[in-house]
C-alpha positions in Angstrom: -81.4 81.4 32.7 -78.5 80.7 30.4 -79.7 78.4 27.0 -77.0 75.4 26.6 -76.0 75.4 23.0 -74.7 72.4 21.7 -71.7 73.2 19.7 -72.1 70.6 17.2 -75.3 72.2 16.0 -74.0 75.9 15.8 -73.9 76.8 12.3 -71.5 79.7 12.5 -68.7 78.3 14.3 -69.2 74.5 12.2 -68.5 77.1 9.0 -65.7 79.0 10.7 -63.9 76.1 11.4 -64.2 74.7 7.7 -63.1 77.9 6.9 -60.1 77.9 9.1 -58.9 74.6 7.7 -59.5 74.9 4.3 -57.3 77.9 4.6 -54.3 77.7 7.4 -52.9 81.1 8.9 -56.3 82.7 7.6 -56.5 86.2 9.2 -59.8 87.9 10.3 -60.8 90.4 7.4 -60.4 87.5 5.2 -62.4 85.1 7.3 -65.2 88.3 7.4 -64.6 88.7 3.6 -65.1 84.7 3.1 -68.0 84.2 5.2 -69.8 87.5 5.0 -70.4 87.2 8.7 -71.1 90.9 10.4 -67.8 92.2 12.5 -69.5 91.7 16.0 -71.1 88.3 15.1 -67.3 87.1 13.5 -65.3 88.5 16.7 -68.1 86.6 19.3 -67.7 83.4 17.6 -64.1 83.4 17.0 -63.8 84.1 20.7 -66.0 81.3 21.6 -63.8 79.1 19.7 -60.4 79.9 20.8 -61.6 79.5 24.6 -62.9 75.7 23.8 -59.5 75.5 22.1 -61.2 74.3 18.8 -58.5 76.4 17.0 -55.0 77.9 17.5 -54.8 81.5 17.4 -51.0 83.4 17.1 -51.1 86.9 17.6 -48.5 88.4 16.4 -47.1 91.7 17.9 -44.7 92.9 15.9 -47.0 92.9 12.9 -49.8 93.5 14.8 -52.0 90.9 13.2 -53.7 87.9 14.1 -54.1 84.3 12.2 -56.2 81.2 12.7 -55.0 77.8 12.3 -56.3 74.2 12.6 -56.0 72.8 16.3 -53.2 70.5 15.1 -50.6 72.6 13.2 -47.5 72.9 15.2 -45.6 76.4 15.8 -42.7 75.3 13.0 -45.6 74.5 10.4 -47.4 78.0 11.5 -44.3 79.7 11.2 -43.7 78.2 7.4 -47.5 78.5 6.5 -47.6 82.5 7.1 -44.3 82.5 5.2 -45.9 80.7 1.9 -48.7 83.1 2.2 -46.6 85.8 0.8 -46.5 85.6 -3.0 -42.5 86.0 -3.6 -42.2 83.4 -1.2 -44.8 81.1 -3.0 -43.3 82.3 -6.6 -39.7 81.1 -5.3 -41.1 77.7 -3.3 -43.2 76.9 -6.4 -40.2 77.2 -8.9 -38.2 75.5 -6.6 -40.8 72.8 -7.2 -40.6 72.8 -10.7 -37.0 72.6 -11.1 -34.2 70.3 -9.1 -31.6 73.2 -8.8 -31.5 76.8 -9.5 -29.1 79.6 -9.6 -29.9 82.7 -7.5 -29.8 84.3 -11.0 -32.6 81.7 -12.3 -35.0 83.0 -9.4 -34.4 86.7 -9.8 -35.6 86.2 -13.5 -38.5 84.3 -12.5 -40.0 86.4 -9.8 -39.2 89.6 -11.4 -38.0 90.9 -7.9 -34.8 92.9 -6.7 -31.6 90.9 -5.6 -31.7 91.8 -2.2 -35.5 90.2 -2.1 -34.6 87.3 -3.1 -31.5 87.3 -1.0 -33.6 87.5 1.8 -36.1 85.1 0.9 -33.4 82.5 -0.1 -31.6 83.0 3.8 -34.8 82.8 5.7 -35.8 79.3 3.4 -31.9 78.0 4.1 -32.4 79.3 7.9 -35.3 77.3 8.2 -33.8 74.0 6.4 -36.4 74.2 3.4 -33.6 74.9 1.0 -29.9 74.0 0.4 -27.9 75.2 -1.2 -24.5 73.6 -3.4 -21.7 75.6 -4.1 -19.4 75.2 -7.0 -19.1 77.4 -10.1 -22.4 79.2 -9.0 -24.5 78.2 -6.0 -27.6 76.1 -6.4 -30.7 76.1 -4.6 -32.8 72.8 -4.4 -35.7 72.0 -2.2 -34.9 69.7 1.0 -38.1 67.7 1.0 -40.4 68.6 -2.2 -43.3 66.4 -0.6 -43.7 68.8 2.2 -43.5 71.7 0.5 -46.2 70.7 -2.1 -48.1 69.7 0.5 -48.0 73.1 2.5 -48.4 74.6 -0.6 -51.7 72.9 -1.4 -52.9 73.5 1.9 -53.0 77.4 1.4 -55.7 78.3 -0.7 -54.8 81.4 -3.2 
């Protein structure tokens, strides 16, 4: 006879949901490190959480990775969260948060990355409508909505 478990008193699942809520877009290995759960136990509880629709799971086939999100995360938020988890992207966004407008060269100097890398990130940010570009003598970049970016960065634990 199968034993009925009360979801709310199942401690491993509660611990996992807390970690996922505190760190949206967390990966399997990060969860394993943070919780200390053995591989089999972690896989078992994540599978139950996914089947019971207590969290959102997004699998990226191209990168062969899986990320776990709170249930109320939209697809657009998930894309931005995944992007902001990249160190260079985070540096760019933090720099833009602290400066109203800046040039391409300012961002390159601050991040200490090659120009092609910064160009790729700025193109992505522009396409996702996170930044805007003003063309004068030099192109200047600025965040479209500082509050949303600040909230997003704060959602994601270092």
